C-alpha positions as CSV (number, residue, x, y, z in Angstrom):
1,M,-10.8,7.1,-15.3
2,D,-11.4,7.4,-11.5
3,V,-8.6,9.0,-9.5
4,K,-8.7,8.8,-5.7
5,V,-6.5,11.0,-3.5
6,G,-5.6,10.3,0.1
7,V,-3.0,9.8,2.8
8,C,-1.0,7.0,4.4
9,G,-2.0,7.3,8.0
10,I,-4.4,9.5,9.9
11,P,-2.9,13.0,10.1
12,R,-6.3,14.7,10.9
13,R,-9.6,13.7,12.4
14,L,-11.4,11.0,10.4
15,E,-14.4,13.3,10.0
16,L,-12.2,15.9,8.4
17,L,-10.5,13.4,6.1
18,A,-13.9,12.1,5.1
19,S,-15.1,15.5,4.1
20,T,-12.0,16.5,2.1
21,L,-10.2,13.4,0.7
22,D,-11.1,10.1,-0.9
23,I,-9.0,7.5,0.8
24,V,-6.9,6.6,3.8
25,E,-4.3,3.8,3.9
26,V,-4.3,2.5,7.5
27,Q,-0.7,2.2,8.7
28,E,-1.1,0.9,12.3
29,T,-2.0,-2.5,10.9
30,F,1.6,-2.7,9.8
31,Y,2.7,-2.8,13.4
32,R,-0.2,-4.6,15.0
33,P,-3.7,-5.1,13.6
34,R,-6.5,-4.2,16.0
35,P,-9.7,-5.4,14.2
36,D,-12.1,-4.7,17.1
37,K,-11.0,-1.0,17.0
38,Y,-11.8,-0.4,13.4
39,K,-15.5,-0.8,13.5
40,A,-15.7,2.6,15.3
41,W,-13.4,4.1,12.6
42,R,-15.7,2.9,9.9
43,L,-18.7,4.6,11.5
44,K,-16.9,7.9,11.7
45,A,-15.6,7.8,8.2
46,G,-18.7,8.2,6.0
47,N,-17.9,7.5,2.4
48,L,-14.1,7.6,3.0
49,E,-12.4,4.5,1.5
50,F,-9.9,2.6,3.5
51,T,-7.0,0.4,2.4
52,V,-5.0,-1.7,4.8
53,K,-1.2,-2.1,5.1
54,A,-0.3,-5.7,5.9
55,W,1.4,-6.7,9.2
56,F,5.2,-6.6,9.1
57,L,5.4,-10.1,10.3
58,I,4.3,-11.2,6.9
59,T,6.7,-9.0,4.9
60,H,9.7,-8.3,7.2
61,G,9.6,-11.3,9.5
62,L,10.9,-11.0,13.0
63,N,12.6,-7.7,12.5
64,K,14.0,-6.6,15.9
65,M,13.4,-2.8,15.4
66,L,9.8,-3.4,14.3
67,L,9.1,-5.9,17.1
68,K,10.3,-3.3,19.6
69,K,8.2,-0.6,18.1
70,S,5.1,-2.7,18.0
71,K,5.8,-4.2,21.5
72,L,5.2,-7.7,20.2
73,D,6.7,-10.9,21.6
74,V,9.3,-12.6,19.4
75,G,6.7,-15.1,18.0
76,K,4.6,-18.0,18.9
77,P,6.1,-21.1,20.5
78,G,7.0,-23.8,18.0
79,Y,7.7,-21.3,15.2
80,S,11.2,-20.2,14.1
81,G,12.2,-17.0,12.6
82,D,12.3,-18.6,9.1
83,D,8.6,-19.2,9.4
84,Y,7.8,-15.5,9.2
85,G,8.2,-12.9,6.5
86,G,9.1,-13.1,2.8
87,L,5.5,-13.4,1.6
88,K,5.7,-17.1,2.2
89,P,2.5,-19.2,2.6
90,T,3.6,-20.6,6.0
91,K,1.3,-21.3,8.8
92,P,2.4,-18.3,11.0
93,N,2.2,-15.9,8.0
94,M,-1.3,-17.2,7.3
95,E,-2.3,-16.7,10.9
96,A,-1.0,-13.1,10.8
97,L,-2.8,-12.6,7.5
98,E,-6.1,-13.6,9.1
99,E,-5.8,-10.7,11.5
100,V,-5.2,-8.4,8.5
101,F,-8.3,-9.8,6.8
102,R,-10.3,-9.2,10.0
103,S,-9.1,-5.6,10.0
104,A,-9.9,-5.1,6.3
105,K,-13.4,-6.5,6.9
106,A,-14.1,-4.2,9.8
107,L,-13.0,-1.2,7.7
108,H,-14.9,-2.4,4.5
109,A,-11.5,-2.3,2.8
110,R,-11.0,-4.2,-0.5
111,I,-7.2,-3.5,-0.9
112,I,-4.4,-4.8,1.2
113,V,-0.9,-3.3,0.7
114,F,2.2,-5.5,1.2
115,Q,5.3,-3.4,1.5
116,T,8.4,-5.6,1.4
117,P,11.8,-4.3,2.6
118,P,14.2,-2.6,0.1
119,S,16.5,-5.7,0.3
120,F,13.8,-8.2,-0.4
121,K,14.7,-10.8,-3.0
122,P,11.6,-12.4,-4.7
123,D,13.6,-15.5,-5.6
124,H,10.8,-17.9,-4.7
125,P,8.1,-16.7,-7.2
126,F,5.9,-19.8,-7.0
127,E,5.5,-19.4,-3.2
128,I,4.9,-15.7,-3.5
129,A,2.2,-16.2,-6.1
130,E,0.6,-18.9,-3.9
131,F,0.5,-16.4,-1.1
132,F,-1.0,-13.6,-3.1
133,N,-3.6,-15.9,-4.6
134,T,-4.8,-16.7,-1.1
135,V,-5.5,-13.0,-0.7
136,V,-7.4,-12.9,-4.0
137,R,-9.4,-16.0,-3.0
138,E,-10.5,-14.1,0.1
139,G,-12.0,-11.4,-2.0
140,Y,-9.2,-8.7,-1.6
141,I,-7.0,-7.0,-4.1
142,P,-3.3,-7.4,-3.1
143,V,-1.0,-4.4,-3.8
144,W,2.7,-5.2,-3.6
145,E,5.0,-2.2,-3.1
146,I,8.4,-3.0,-4.5
147,R,11.4,-0.9,-3.3
148,G,15.1,-0.7,-3.4
149,S,17.0,-3.6,-5.0
150,T,13.8,-5.7,-5.4
151,I,13.2,-3.9,-8.7
152,R,16.2,-5.8,-10.2
153,Y,14.1,-9.0,-10.1
154,L,11.8,-7.9,-13.0
155,R,11.7,-11.4,-14.5
156,E,10.5,-12.9,-11.2
157,I,8.0,-10.1,-10.5
158,K,6.6,-10.5,-14.0
159,E,6.2,-14.3,-13.4
160,I,4.4,-13.6,-10.1
161,T,2.0,-11.1,-11.8
162,K,1.2,-13.6,-14.6
163,T,0.2,-16.3,-12.1
164,T,-1.7,-14.0,-9.6
165,E,-5.0,-12.6,-10.9
166,G,-5.4,-9.0,-10.1
167,L,-2.1,-8.4,-8.4
168,V,-1.2,-4.7,-8.3
169,I,2.5,-3.5,-8.2
170,A,2.9,-0.2,-6.5
171,T,5.7,2.3,-7.1
172,D,6.3,6.0,-6.3
173,I,5.6,7.2,-9.9
174,L,7.6,10.5,-9.3
175,K,10.6,8.2,-9.0
176,M,9.8,5.1,-11.0
177,P,7.2,4.2,-13.6
178,P,4.5,1.7,-12.8
179,L,4.9,-1.8,-14.2
180,E,2.8,-2.0,-17.4
181,Y,2.0,-5.7,-17.0
182,A,0.4,-5.3,-13.6
183,A,-3.4,-5.1,-12.9
184,D,-5.8,-2.4,-14.0
185,I,-5.3,-0.3,-10.9
186,L,-2.7,2.4,-10.5
187,Y,-1.6,2.5,-6.9
188,T,1.2,4.9,-6.0
189,R,2.7,5.8,-2.6
190,L,4.6,9.1,-2.6
191,H,7.4,9.3,-0.1
192,G,9.0,12.7,-0.9
193,L,11.6,13.7,-3.4
194,G,15.4,13.9,-3.1
195,S,18.1,11.3,-2.6
196,G,17.2,8.0,-1.0
197,T,14.1,5.9,-1.0
198,V,12.2,8.2,1.3
199,N,12.3,11.8,2.3
200,Y,9.3,12.2,4.7
201,R,10.2,15.9,5.4
202,Y,9.7,16.9,1.8
203,K,6.9,19.2,0.9
204,Y,5.7,18.9,-2.6
205,T,5.6,22.1,-4.7
206,K,2.8,23.1,-7.0
207,D,5.0,22.2,-10.0
208,D,5.7,18.8,-8.5
209,L,1.9,18.2,-8.2
210,I,1.2,19.4,-11.7
211,L,3.9,16.9,-12.9
212,L,2.2,14.2,-10.8
213,K,-1.1,15.0,-12.4
214,D,0.4,14.7,-15.9
215,R,2.0,11.4,-15.0
216,V,-1.1,9.9,-13.5
217,N,-3.1,10.9,-16.6
218,W,-0.5,9.5,-18.9
219,Y,0.1,6.2,-17.1
220,M,-3.6,5.5,-16.6
221,S,-4.3,6.2,-20.3
222,E,-1.2,4.4,-21.7
223,Y,-1.4,1.3,-19.4
224,K,-5.3,1.3,-19.5
225,K,-5.7,1.7,-15.7
226,E,-9.4,2.1,-14.7
227,T,-8.8,3.5,-11.2
228,G,-5.9,5.4,-9.7
229,Y,-5.0,5.5,-5.9
230,I,-2.7,8.4,-5.2
231,L,-1.4,8.2,-1.6
232,F,0.9,10.8,0.1
233,N,3.3,9.5,2.7
234,N,5.2,12.5,4.1
235,I,4.7,14.8,7.1
236,Y,2.8,17.3,5.0
237,M,0.7,14.6,3.5
238,Y,-2.7,16.2,4.3
239,D,-1.9,19.6,2.8
240,D,-0.2,18.0,-0.3
241,A,-3.1,15.6,-0.9
242,L,-5.6,18.4,-0.6
243,L,-3.7,20.6,-3.0
244,F,-3.3,17.8,-5.5
245,K,-7.0,17.0,-5.3
246,N,-7.9,20.6,-6.0
247,I,-5.6,20.6,-9.0
248,L,-7.5,17.6,-10.4
249,I,-10.8,19.3,-9.7
250,R,-9.8,22.4,-11.5
251,E,-8.6,20.4,-14.5
252,K,-12.0,18.7,-14.8
253,S,-13.8,22.0,-14.6
254,Y,-12.1,23.4,-17.7
């Protein structure tokens, strides 16, 4: 089993991350992909692996708050709000996806993460599978992070995974187990403990991280996962990731 540890975002210099961690999930591509910028990142990063978070236009549509934060226009002329979001294989979503592909190519990333909103209803499984299969055909591994009430749609999610080769379903495994019928990669995004979906101000304790280690080992063995991606997504992400990686190293040395 190969377990890779990293962070969601860039909390330190890329050179430092490259010398201490295994992986960075690029977050700014969620707000606005900038493919031409990422070639310089790749040169600084050495053997650090990148994954890329997909543009919110594809997952959240024309969300007013995200549009304001990203300083984007409302959309291209001739397209309606219904043309964006929802993992639909529409022309504007595909155009946005092309920018994500360009970003992934510049970073030599093989994984693209699609984070849908907590209220997302995957009630059009055929279209979602068609969308994810487009990602697979381009040579990338799609990771779909399900959150909130989306988990209630287990029948639809299972149908989508059955018709999409290599689709990975991501969860926070300290809050929810991975889905056993998903692909042979374990991909978990850790958003802090406590009430609510996220608690970015949470700092993981050593006991939390030992529990995480045990869950990673058990899930990867039980569900026959070949590679594990363990990503911290809190304000203490670098320190927590570094401590967790050291815990894994000490376990291997015994």
